[in-house]
N, CA, C and O atoms as a GROMACS GRO file, in nm:
protein
  564
    1MET      N    1   6.442   8.111  14.237
    1MET     CA    2   6.292   8.097  14.228
    1MET      C    3   6.316   7.924  14.115
    1MET      O    4   6.377   7.919  14.009
    2GLU      N    5   6.265   7.838  14.167
    2GLU     CA    6   6.275   7.748  14.049
    2GLU      C    7   6.162   7.709  13.970
    2GLU      O    8   6.050   7.750  13.999
    3LYS      N    9   6.179   7.648  13.893
    3LYS     CA   10   6.074   7.645  13.750
    3LYS      C   11   5.980   7.644  13.796
    3LYS      O   12   5.896   7.732  13.781
    4LYS      N   13   5.956   7.469  13.922
    4LYS     CA   14   5.824   7.449  13.916
    4LYS      C   15   5.754   7.580  14.025
    4LYS      O   16   5.633   7.598  14.035
    5GLN      N   17   5.844   7.652  14.088
    5GLN     CA   18   5.769   7.733  14.155
    5GLN      C   19   5.700   7.868  14.099
    5GLN      O   20   5.608   7.936  14.145
    6LEU      N   21   5.777   7.881  13.987
    6LEU     CA   22   5.729   7.998  13.886
    6LEU      C   23   5.612   7.937  13.828
    6LEU      O   24   5.505   7.992  13.854
    7ILE      N   25   5.610   7.838  13.758
    7ILE     CA   26   5.474   7.800  13.747
    7ILE      C   27   5.411   7.782  13.824
    7ILE      O   28   5.313   7.854  13.804
    8ASN      N   29   5.394   7.713  13.932
    8ASN     CA   30   5.303   7.702  14.030
    8ASN      C   31   5.273   7.858  14.058
    8ASN      O   32   5.151   7.864  14.070
    9GLN      N   33   5.315   7.959  14.072
    9GLN     CA   34   5.285   8.088  14.091
    9GLN      C   35   5.218   8.172  13.990
    9GLN      O   36   5.144   8.266  14.018
   10GLN      N   37   5.246   8.134  13.881
   10GLN     CA   38   5.150   8.167  13.738
   10GLN      C   39   5.024   8.078  13.741
   10GLN      O   40   4.921   8.127  13.697
   11THR      N   41   5.023   7.995  13.772
   11THR     CA   42   4.896   7.942  13.778
   11THR      C   43   4.806   8.004  13.883
   11THR      O   44   4.693   8.033  13.844
   12ILE      N   45   4.840   8.034  14.020
   12ILE     CA   46   4.769   8.122  14.111
   12ILE      C   47   4.726   8.203  14.056
   12ILE      O   48   4.603   8.214  14.057
   13VAL      N   49   4.812   8.305  13.979
   13VAL     CA   50   4.744   8.421  13.934
   13VAL      C   51   4.647   8.441  13.809
   13VAL      O   52   4.570   8.531  13.774
   14ALA      N   53   4.684   8.313  13.756
   14ALA     CA   54   4.576   8.297  13.608
   14ALA      C   55   4.440   8.258  13.695
   14ALA      O   56   4.327   8.302  13.674
   15GLU      N   57   4.480   8.161  13.802
   15GLU     CA   58   4.328   8.081  13.882
   15GLU      C   59   4.250   8.197  13.917
   15GLU      O   60   4.129   8.204  13.896
   16CYS      N   61   4.328   8.298  13.975
   16CYS     CA   62   4.223   8.355  14.085
   16CYS      C   63   4.156   8.446  13.991
   16CYS      O   64   4.037   8.471  14.012
   17LEU      N   65   4.228   8.510  13.869
   17LEU     CA   66   4.163   8.552  13.763
   17LEU      C   67   4.019   8.502  13.688
   17LEU      O   68   3.925   8.580  13.668
   18LYS      N   69   4.016   8.335  13.643
   18LYS     CA   70   3.967   8.282  13.584
   18LYS      C   71   3.834   8.269  13.700
   18LYS      O   72   3.718   8.252  13.663
   19SER      N   73   3.867   8.278  13.817
   19SER     CA   74   3.765   8.255  13.927
   19SER      C   75   3.678   8.343  13.961
   19SER      O   76   3.575   8.321  14.025
   20ALA      N   77   3.725   8.470  13.909
   20ALA     CA   78   3.637   8.570  13.914
   20ALA      C   79   3.538   8.590  13.836
   20ALA      O   80   3.506   8.709  13.828
   21GLY      N   81   3.476   8.517  13.775
   21GLY     CA   82   3.352   8.498  13.649
   21GLY      C   83   3.360   8.510  13.522
   21GLY      O   84   3.442   8.448  13.453
   22ASP      N   85   3.260   8.608  13.471
   22ASP     CA   86   3.254   8.641  13.327
   22ASP      C   87   3.331   8.734  13.296
   22ASP      O   88   3.417   8.774  13.375
   23LYS      N   89   3.318   8.773  13.205
   23LYS     CA   90   3.393   8.892  13.123
   23LYS      C   91   3.415   9.014  13.236
   23LYS      O   92   3.530   9.050  13.264
   24HIS      N   93   3.295   9.077  13.301
   24HIS     CA   94   3.250   9.211  13.376
   24HIS      C   95   3.319   9.130  13.505
   24HIS      O   96   3.396   9.202  13.569
   25ALA      N   97   3.310   9.047  13.535
   25ALA     CA   98   3.371   9.064  13.640
   25ALA      C   99   3.547   9.025  13.683
   25ALA      O  100   3.625   9.070  13.767
   26ILE      N  101   3.552   8.956  13.615
   26ILE     CA  102   3.749   8.951  13.565
   26ILE      C  103   3.773   9.131  13.558
   26ILE      O  104   3.862   9.190  13.618
   27MET      N  105   3.677   9.193  13.476
   27MET     CA  106   3.754   9.373  13.450
   27MET      C  107   3.736   9.409  13.601
   27MET      O  108   3.811   9.492  13.653
   28GLU      N  109   3.641   9.350  13.668
   28GLU     CA  110   3.629   9.431  13.790
   28GLU      C  111   3.712   9.402  13.882
   28GLU      O  112   3.737   9.480  13.974
   29TYR      N  113   3.790   9.230  13.864
   29TYR     CA  114   3.864   9.194  13.947
   29TYR      C  115   4.006   9.277  13.937
   29TYR      O  116   4.068   9.311  14.037
   30LEU      N  117   4.055   9.309  13.779
   30LEU     CA  118   4.166   9.372  13.755
   30LEU      C  119   4.171   9.522  13.815
   30LEU      O  120   4.267   9.576  13.872
   31ALA      N  121   4.026   9.581  13.785
   31ALA     CA  122   4.045   9.704  13.865
   31ALA      C  123   4.049   9.724  14.013
   31ALA      O  124   4.073   9.832  14.066
   32MET      N  125   4.018   9.581  14.094
   32MET     CA  126   4.047   9.588  14.225
   32MET      C  127   4.183   9.598  14.248
   32MET      O  128   4.232   9.667  14.338
   33VAL      N  129   4.255   9.520  14.156
   33VAL     CA  130   4.362   9.461  14.186
   33VAL      C  131   4.440   9.608  14.185
   33VAL      O  132   4.502   9.660  14.278
   34GLY      N  133   4.419   9.659  14.047
   34GLY     CA  134   4.491   9.796  14.028
   34GLY      C  135   4.469   9.863  14.113
   34GLY      O  136   4.566   9.932  14.145
   35GLN      N  137   4.341   9.887  14.197
   35GLN     CA  138   4.352  10.008  14.320
   35GLN      C  139   4.445  10.000  14.409
   35GLN      O  140   4.469  10.094  14.485
   36ASP      N  141   4.526   9.856  14.413
   36ASP     CA  142   4.618   9.846  14.513
   36ASP      C  143   4.781   9.860  14.510
   36ASP      O  144   4.865   9.838  14.598
   37LEU      N  145   4.798   9.916  14.343
   37LEU     CA  146   4.906   9.914  14.303
   37LEU      C  147   4.943  10.055  14.322
   37LEU      O  148   4.867  10.151  14.306
   38HIS      N  149   5.129  10.065  14.377
   38HIS     CA  150   5.111  10.182  14.465
   38HIS      C  151   5.183  10.226  14.324
   38HIS      O  152   5.243  10.159  14.241
   39PRO      N  153   5.149  10.394  14.334
   39PRO     CA  154   5.190  10.448  14.235
   39PRO      C  155   5.356  10.480  14.218
   39PRO      O  156   5.438  10.506  14.306
   40THR      N  157   5.374  10.469  14.078
   40THR     CA  158   5.521  10.442  14.040
   40THR      C  159   5.552  10.602  13.980
   40THR      O  160   5.451  10.637  13.918
   41ILE      N  161   5.641  10.694  13.980
   41ILE     CA  162   5.667  10.804  13.887
   41ILE      C  163   5.793  10.731  13.798
   41ILE      O  164   5.907  10.738  13.845
   42LEU      N  165   5.774  10.674  13.693
   42LEU     CA  166   5.869  10.677  13.579
   42LEU      C  167   5.876  10.790  13.476
   42LEU      O  168   5.797  10.883  13.459
   43GLY      N  169   5.984  10.762  13.416
   43GLY     CA  170   5.994  10.871  13.290
   43GLY      C  171   5.950  10.809  13.128
   43GLY      O  172   5.954  10.693  13.085
   44GLN      N  173   5.913  10.920  13.068
   44GLN     CA  174   5.898  10.851  12.920
   44GLN      C  175   5.944  10.706  12.875
   44GLN      O  176   5.872  10.614  12.838
   45GLU      N  177   6.085  10.712  12.888
   45GLU     CA  178   6.155  10.625  12.854
   45GLU      C  179   6.058  10.460  12.865
   45GLU      O  180   6.053  10.370  12.782
   46TYR      N  181   5.985  10.470  13.008
   46TYR     CA  182   5.927  10.339  12.973
   46TYR      C  183   5.797  10.339  12.972
   46TYR      O  184   5.727  10.261  13.036
   47LEU      N  185   5.745  10.456  12.874
   47LEU     CA  186   5.620  10.466  12.842
   47LEU      C  187   5.565  10.299  12.746
   47LEU      O  188   5.633  10.232  12.668
   48ILE      N  189   5.458  10.282  12.781
   48ILE     CA  190   5.452  10.214  12.656
   48ILE      C  191   5.354  10.240  12.581
   48ILE      O  192   5.246  10.256  12.636
   49ALA      N  193   5.361  10.251  12.434
   49ALA     CA  194   5.350  10.284  12.308
   49ALA      C  195   5.195  10.223  12.261
   49ALA      O  196   5.147  10.110  12.246
   50GLY      N  197   5.149  10.359  12.248
   50GLY     CA  198   4.971  10.282  12.184
   50GLY      C  199   4.880  10.226  12.262
   50GLY      O  200   4.777  10.179  12.216
   51CYS      N  201   4.918  10.226  12.430
   51CYS     CA  202   4.799  10.196  12.489
   51CYS      C  203   4.700  10.311  12.504
   51CYS      O  204   4.755  10.422  12.504
   52ILE      N  205   4.579  10.313  12.516
   52ILE     CA  206   4.485  10.401  12.555
   52ILE      C  207   4.528  10.455  12.639
   52ILE      O  208   4.562  10.567  12.601
   53SER      N  209   4.549  10.438  12.750
   53SER     CA  210   4.579  10.504  12.884
   53SER      C  211   4.722  10.536  12.869
   53SER      O  212   4.787  10.470  12.788
   54ARG      N  213   4.791  10.651  12.954
   54ARG     CA  214   4.922  10.670  12.962
   54ARG      C  215   4.961  10.531  13.066
   54ARG      O  216   4.880  10.504  13.155
   55THR      N  217   5.067  10.461  13.054
   55THR     CA  218   5.107  10.317  13.088
   55THR      C  219   5.243  10.326  13.081
   55THR      O  220   5.310  10.343  12.980
   56VAL      N  221   5.291  10.311  13.222
   56VAL     CA  222   5.469  10.298  13.227
   56VAL      C  223   5.480  10.171  13.286
   56VAL      O  224   5.417  10.125  13.382
   57PHE      N  225   5.587  10.110  13.204
   57PHE     CA  226   5.619   9.970  13.245
   57PHE      C  227   5.752   9.954  13.287
   57PHE      O  228   5.816   9.984  13.187
   58LYS      N  229   5.851   9.916  13.398
   58LYS     CA  230   5.988   9.935  13.424
   58LYS      C  231   6.034   9.751  13.450
   58LYS      O  232   5.964   9.662  13.497
   59VAL      N  233   6.161   9.744  13.404
   59VAL     CA  234   6.194   9.565  13.446
   59VAL      C  235   6.311   9.596  13.485
   59VAL      O  236   6.382   9.663  13.411
   60ASP      N  237   6.353   9.555  13.602
   60ASP     CA  238   6.489   9.603  13.660
   60ASP      C  239   6.530   9.436  13.692
   60ASP      O  240   6.446   9.349  13.711
   61PHE      N  241   6.630   9.421  13.693
   61PHE     CA  242   6.699   9.320  13.794
   61PHE      C  243   6.820   9.360  13.910
   61PHE      O  244   6.880   9.467  13.905
   62ASP      N  245   6.844   9.255  14.015
   62ASP     CA  246   6.905   9.294  14.127
   62ASP      C  247   7.042   9.193  14.062
   62ASP      O  248   7.034   9.104  13.978
   63PRO      N  249   7.148   9.238  14.125
   63PRO     CA  250   7.255   9.188  14.102
   63PRO      C  251   7.306   9.023  14.111
   63PRO      O  252   7.411   8.971  14.074
   64GLU      N  253   7.171   8.955  14.186
   64GLU     CA  254   7.177   8.794  14.170
   64GLU      C  255   7.060   8.773  14.030
   64GLU      O  256   7.016   8.665  13.990
   65GLY      N  257   7.032   8.897  13.983
   65GLY     CA  258   6.930   8.824  13.871
   65GLY      C  259   6.773   8.800  13.856
   65GLY      O  260   6.692   8.761  13.772
   66ILE      N  261   6.780   8.849  13.998
   66ILE     CA  262   6.617   8.836  14.042
   66ILE      C  263   6.553   9.009  13.965
   66ILE      O  264   6.612   9.116  13.955
   67ILE      N  265   6.436   8.976  13.930
   67ILE     CA  266   6.325   9.058  13.825
   67ILE      C  267   6.248   9.158  13.950
   67ILE      O  268   6.215   9.122  14.063
   68HIS      N  269   6.239   9.244  13.910
   68HIS     CA  270   6.167   9.321  13.958
   68HIS      C  271   6.111   9.422  13.879
   68HIS      O  272   6.179   9.491  13.803
   69ILE      N  273   5.946   9.436  13.899
   69ILE     CA  274   5.878   9.505  13.799
   69ILE      C  275   5.812   9.590  13.894
   69ILE      O  276   5.774   9.568  14.009
   70ALA      N  277   5.807   9.721  13.798
   70ALA     CA  278   5.710   9.805  13.837
   70ALA      C  279   5.639   9.907  13.755
   70ALA      O  280   5.707   9.933  13.656
   71GLY      N  281   5.541   9.966  13.759
   71GLY     CA  282   5.458  10.046  13.626
   71GLY      C  283   5.346  10.130  13.739
   71GLY      O  284   5.315  10.113  13.857
   72ASP      N  285   5.308  10.227  13.631
   72ASP     CA  286   5.202  10.245  13.655
   72ASP      C  287   5.095  10.286  13.558
   72ASP      O  288   5.135  10.278  13.442
   73SER      N  289   4.978  10.325  13.569
   73SER     CA  290   4.872  10.335  13.429
   73SER      C  291   4.756  10.456  13.467
   73SER      O  292   4.728  10.458  13.587
   74GLN      N  293   4.708  10.524  13.409
   74GLN     CA  294   4.602  10.593  13.421
   74GLN      C  295   4.494  10.513  13.468
   74GLN      O  296   4.446  10.546  13.576
   75SER      N  297   4.440  10.401  13.402
   75SER     CA  298   4.341  10.323  13.337
   75SER      C  299   4.408  10.202  13.500
   75SER      O  300   4.524  10.164  13.517
   76VAL      N  301   4.277  10.169  13.597
   76VAL     CA  302   4.300  10.070  13.691
   76VAL      C  303   4.262   9.931  13.613
   76VAL      O  304   4.298   9.827  13.668
   77THR      N  305   4.217   9.925  13.535
   77THR     CA  306   4.258   9.801  13.440
   77THR      C  307   4.418   9.753  13.450
   77THR      O  308   4.474   9.660  13.508
   78MET      N  309   4.464   9.861  13.367
   78MET     CA  310   4.572   9.816  13.335
   78MET      C  311   4.682   9.797  13.444
   78MET      O  312   4.785   9.730  13.442
   79LYS      N  313   4.630   9.872  13.534
   79LYS     CA  314   4.721   9.851  13.701
   79LYS      C  315   4.701   9.759  13.736
   79LYS      O  316   4.787   9.694  13.794
   80GLY      N  317   4.591   9.719  13.716
   80GLY     CA  318   4.571   9.550  13.800
   80GLY      C  319   4.639   9.468  13.685
   80GLY      O  320   4.639   9.348  13.711
   81VAL      N  321   4.688   9.494  13.585
   81VAL     CA  322   4.768   9.378  13.496
   81VAL      C  323   4.905   9.368  13.535
   81VAL      O  324   4.969   9.269  13.569
   82ILE      N  325   4.947   9.526  13.522
   82ILE     CA  326   5.046   9.539  13.607
   82ILE      C  327   5.079   9.460  13.716
   82ILE      O  328   5.172   9.381  13.706
   83SER      N  329   5.021   9.470  13.810
   83SER     CA  330   5.030   9.410  13.955
   83SER      C  331   5.050   9.262  13.933
   83SER      O  332   5.150   9.195  13.961
   84LEU      N  333   4.916   9.217  13.867
   84LEU     CA  334   4.978   9.040  13.866
   84LEU      C  335   5.059   9.027  13.737
   84LEU      O  336   5.041   8.925  13.670
   85MET      N  337   5.141   9.114  13.695
   85MET     CA  338   5.265   9.092  13.606
   85MET      C  339   5.343   9.068  13.718
   85MET      O  340   5.417   8.971  13.726
   86ALA      N  341   5.332   9.146  13.802
   86ALA     CA  342   5.467   9.130  13.915
   86ALA      C  343   5.448   9.031  14.014
   86ALA      O  344   5.551   8.994  14.071
   87ASP      N  345   5.312   8.964  14.056
   87ASP     CA  346   5.263   8.886  14.158
   87ASP      C  347   5.319   8.763  14.096
   87ASP      O  348   5.345   8.666  14.167
   88ALA      N  349   5.345   8.762  13.940
   88ALA     CA  350   5.356   8.644  13.893
   88ALA      C  351   5.506   8.607  13.877
   88ALA      O  352   5.562   8.498  13.887
   89LEU      N  353   5.557   8.741  13.847
   89LEU     CA  354   5.709   8.696  13.832
   89LEU      C  355   5.819   8.755  13.913
   89LEU      O  356   5.937   8.727  13.891
   90ASN      N  357   5.781   8.837  14.005
   90ASN     CA  358   5.882   8.925  14.073
   90ASN      C  359   5.941   8.807  14.162
   90ASN      O  360   5.867   8.710  14.179
   91ASP      N  361   6.074   8.805  14.226
   91ASP     CA  362   6.116   8.731  14.261
   91ASP      C  363   6.203   8.612  14.238
   91ASP      O  364   6.272   8.535  14.305
   92CYS      N  365   6.163   8.632  14.093
   92CYS     CA  366   6.234   8.505  14.031
   92CYS      C  367   6.340   8.539  13.908
   92CYS      O  368   6.345   8.637  13.832
   93ASP      N  369   6.420   8.423  13.916
   93ASP     CA  370   6.561   8.448  13.832
   93ASP      C  371   6.535   8.500  13.668
   93ASP      O  372   6.428   8.467  13.617
   94ALA      N  373   6.600   8.552  13.615
   94ALA     CA  374   6.633   8.559  13.456
   94ALA      C  375   6.589   8.473  13.386
   94ALA      O  376   6.491   8.465  13.311
   95ALA      N  377   6.689   8.392  13.422
   95ALA     CA  378   6.679   8.218  13.333
   95ALA      C  379   6.568   8.111  13.327
   95ALA      O  380   6.533   8.030  13.241
   96THR      N  381   6.519   8.145  13.468
   96THR     CA  382   6.344   8.077  13.465
   96THR      C  383   6.260   8.129  13.397
   96THR      O  384   6.178   8.061  13.335
   97ILE      N  385   6.261   8.283  13.395
   97ILE     CA  386   6.172   8.335  13.350
   97ILE      C  387   6.173   8.278  13.179
   97ILE      O  388   6.084   8.226  13.112
   98LYS      N  389   6.268   8.301  13.157
   98LYS     CA  390   6.328   8.263  13.031
   98LYS      C  391   6.239   8.132  12.986
   98LYS      O  392   6.137   8.145  12.919
   99GLU      N  393   6.301   7.980  13.041
   99GLU     CA  394   6.252   7.894  13.026
   99GLU      C  395   6.126   7.869  13.045
   99GLU      O  396   6.063   7.791  12.972
  100VAL      N  397   6.073   7.932  13.146
  100VAL     CA  398   5.913   7.894  13.194
  100VAL      C  399   5.845   7.991  13.095
  100VAL      O  400   5.759   7.936  13.027
  101GLY      N  401   5.863   8.111  13.073
  101GLY     CA  402   5.766   8.179  12.991
  101GLY      C  403   5.675   8.247  13.095
  101GLY      O  404   5.658   8.196  13.206
  102ILE      N  405   5.617   8.365  13.059
  102ILE     CA  406   5.501   8.436  13.104
  102ILE      C  407   5.316   8.364  13.087
  102ILE      O  408   5.215   8.402  13.027
  103THR      N  409   5.343   8.272  13.155
  103THR     CA  410   5.232   8.206  13.123
  103THR      C  411   5.073   8.234  13.157
  103THR      O  412   4.975   8.189  13.098
  104TRP      N  413   5.077   8.323  13.275
  104TRP     CA  414   4.956   8.314  13.325
  104TRP      C  415   4.859   8.430  13.247
  104TRP      O  416   4.751   8.439  13.305
  105VAL      N  417   4.873   8.537  13.110
  105VAL     CA  418   4.820   8.617  13.070
  105VAL      C  419   4.741   8.487  12.974
  105VAL      O  420   4.619   8.478  12.986
  106ASN      N  421   4.782   8.432  12.921
  106ASN     CA  422   4.705   8.293  12.821
  106ASN      C  423   4.640   8.210  12.857
  106ASN      O  424   4.563   8.153  12.778
  107ASP      N  425   4.649   8.167  13.012
  107ASP     CA  426   4.598   8.067  13.111
  107ASP      C  427   4.494   8.137  13.147
  107ASP      O  428   4.386   8.079  13.159
  108ALA      N  429   4.505   8.288  13.173
  108ALA     CA  430   4.375   8.336  13.228
  108ALA      C  431   4.284   8.369  13.136
  108ALA      O  432   4.164   8.373  13.164
  109GLY      N  433   4.342   8.402  12.985
  109GLY     CA  434   4.223   8.394  12.909
  109GLY      C  435   4.198   8.541  12.878
  109GLY      O  436   4.136   8.570  12.776
  110ILE      N  437   4.243   8.635  12.961
  110ILE     CA  438   4.212   8.814  12.951
  110ILE      C  439   4.214   8.877  12.817
  110ILE      O  440   4.130   8.957  12.775
  111MET      N  441   4.350   8.818  12.735
  111MET     CA  442   4.380   8.869  12.609
  111MET      C  443   4.277   8.903  12.547
  111MET      O  444   4.274   9.016  12.499
  112GLU      N  445   4.159   8.808  12.530
  112GLU     CA  446   4.020   8.831  12.403
  112GLU      C  447   3.936   8.902  12.534
  112GLU      O  448   3.820   8.927  12.502
  113LEU      N  449   3.959   8.930  12.632
  113LEU     CA  450   3.877   9.027  12.686
  113LEU      C  451   3.931   9.210  12.676
  113LEU      O  452   3.857   9.308  12.686
  114LEU      N  453   4.041   9.209  12.661
  114LEU     CA  454   4.081   9.346  12.659
  114LEU      C  455   4.059   9.410  12.490
  114LEU      O  456   4.052   9.336  12.391
  115THR      N  457   4.050   9.564  12.487
  115THR     CA  458   4.061   9.594  12.350
  115THR      C  459   4.223   9.579  12.265
  115THR      O  460   4.313   9.535  12.335
  116PRO      N  461   4.248   9.605  12.157
  116PRO     CA  462   4.337   9.555  12.100
  116PRO      C  463   4.464   9.651  12.148
  116PRO      O  464   4.572   9.593  12.150
  117GLN      N  465   4.461   9.786  12.187
  117GLN     CA  466   4.572   9.850  12.225
  117GLN      C  467   4.620   9.785  12.368
  117GLN      O  468   4.735   9.794  12.409
  118ARG      N  469   4.490   9.705  12.453
  118ARG     CA  470   4.566   9.710  12.565
  118ARG      C  471   4.609   9.563  12.546
  118ARG      O  472   4.682   9.525  12.638
  119GLN      N  473   4.581   9.462  12.446
  119GLN     CA  474   4.678   9.359  12.442
  119GLN      C  475   4.798   9.353  12.386
  119GLN      O  476   4.886   9.270  12.406
  120GLY      N  477   4.798   9.502  12.270
  120GLY     CA  478   4.925   9.521  12.276
  120GLY      C  479   5.025   9.558  12.381
  120GLY      O  480   5.146   9.534  12.370
  121ALA      N  481   4.967   9.620  12.486
  121ALA     CA  482   5.025   9.666  12.570
  121ALA      C  483   5.112   9.597  12.656
  121ALA      O  484   5.223   9.622  12.702
  122ILE      N  485   5.006   9.472  12.668
  122ILE     CA  486   5.069   9.368  12.764
  122ILE      C  487   5.135   9.267  12.661
  122ILE      O  488   5.148   9.152  12.704
  123ARG      N  489   5.168   9.287  12.562
  123ARG     CA  490   5.258   9.213  12.441
  123ARG      C  491   5.397   9.289  12.452
  123ARG      O  492   5.499   9.221  12.450
  124GLN      N  493   5.407   9.434  12.463
  124GLN     CA  494   5.508   9.514  12.478
  124GLN      C  495   5.566   9.481  12.675
  124GLN      O  496   5.682   9.490  12.716
  125MET      N  497   5.446   9.444  12.755
  125MET     CA  498   5.521   9.418  12.860
  125MET      C  499   5.586   9.326  12.872
  125MET      O  500   5.673   9.338  12.959
  126ALA      N  501   5.580   9.221  12.814
  126ALA     CA  502   5.667   9.055  12.809
  126ALA      C  503   5.760   9.098  12.731
  126ALA      O  504   5.876   9.081  12.768
  127GLU      N  505   5.734   9.166  12.600
  127GLU     CA  506   5.868   9.186  12.530
  127GLU      C  507   5.964   9.258  12.615
  127GLU      O  508   6.081   9.219  12.606
  128ARG      N  509   5.938   9.363  12.703
  128ARG     CA  510   6.064   9.402  12.772
  128ARG      C  511   6.145   9.298  12.865
  128ARG      O  512   6.262   9.290  12.901
  129ILE      N  513   6.011   9.211  12.891
  129ILE     CA  514   6.041   9.165  13.057
  129ILE      C  515   6.169   9.010  12.968
  129ILE      O  516   6.231   8.928  13.036
  130TYR      N  517   6.172   9.014  12.851
  130TYR     CA  518   6.248   8.889  12.787
  130TYR      C  519   6.373   8.958  12.749
  130TYR      O  520   6.489   8.925  12.772
  131ARG      N  521   6.313   9.091  12.667
  131ARG     CA  522   6.427   9.178  12.680
  131ARG      C  523   6.548   9.177  12.780
  131ARG      O  524   6.667   9.149  12.762
  132ALA      N  525   6.488   9.213  12.879
  132ALA     CA  526   6.535   9.256  12.985
  132ALA      C  527   6.647   9.116  13.033
  132ALA      O  528   6.768   9.103  13.056
  133CYS      N  529   6.533   9.032  13.032
  133CYS     CA  530   6.579   8.892  13.069
  133CYS      C  531   6.731   8.818  12.979
  133CYS      O  532   6.806   8.732  13.024
  134ASP      N  533   6.735   8.858  12.901
  134ASP     CA  534   6.822   8.803  12.800
  134ASP      C  535   6.973   8.955  12.835
  134ASP      O  536   7.092   8.922  12.831
  135VAL      N  537   6.943   9.064  12.857
  135VAL     CA  538   7.058   9.135  12.876
  135VAL      C  539   7.120   9.129  12.945
  135VAL      O  540   7.233   9.177  12.941
  136TRP      N  541   7.042   9.030  13.090
  136TRP     CA  542   7.110   9.014  13.229
  136TRP      C  543   7.167   8.888  13.205
  136TRP      O  544   7.248   8.866  13.296
  137LEU      N  545   7.161   8.794  13.124
  137LEU     CA  546   7.178   8.686  13.118
  137LEU      C  547   7.306   8.674  13.018
  137LEU      O  548   7.381   8.579  13.039
  138GLN      N  549   7.334   8.754  12.922
  138GLN     CA  550   7.436   8.787  12.847
  138GLN      C  551   7.572   8.857  12.949
  138GLN      O  552   7.695   8.852  12.938
  139LYS      N  553   7.474   8.926  13.057
  139LYS     CA  554   7.621   9.062  13.128
  139LYS      C  555   7.666   8.950  13.231
  139LYS      O  556   7.780   8.966  13.277
  140ALA      N  557   7.570   8.803  13.288
  140ALA     CA  558   7.616   8.689  13.411
  140ALA      C  559   7.692   8.632  13.284
  140ALA      O  560   7.737   8.530  13.337
  141SER      N  561   7.729   8.628  13.178
  141SER     CA  562   7.775   8.503  13.134
  141SER      C  563   7.897   8.543  13.106
  141SER      O  564   7.979   8.462  13.062
   0.00000   0.00000   0.00000
């Protein structure tokens, strides 16, 4: 995926959230999106530390360096975040993600709507994505 496509994809995700309306409507939207997340069974090594509910999050890359995000949570809100993270970034390559960054979270303004524990969980997800990108790019060079 090209840089412009990733920016556009993240803009779409952010705009969908912002267009939901006020805080209550945005949280309902996250829950609705979360209900559609396919359950993923992941081990303890994928656990997000400090999250209010049990949340697991995994980042993989295929041989071409295309990201694949999977996860699950006891919370439909966090399921929604995982689902949107996948929608925003899946099918993109590691180099483009590192160049563009994960912009949809700040652009949508959801951090201030969430508890500090859930904010921390999103930060951990982003850190895992960036770390996985770095590892893949080092292997590829």
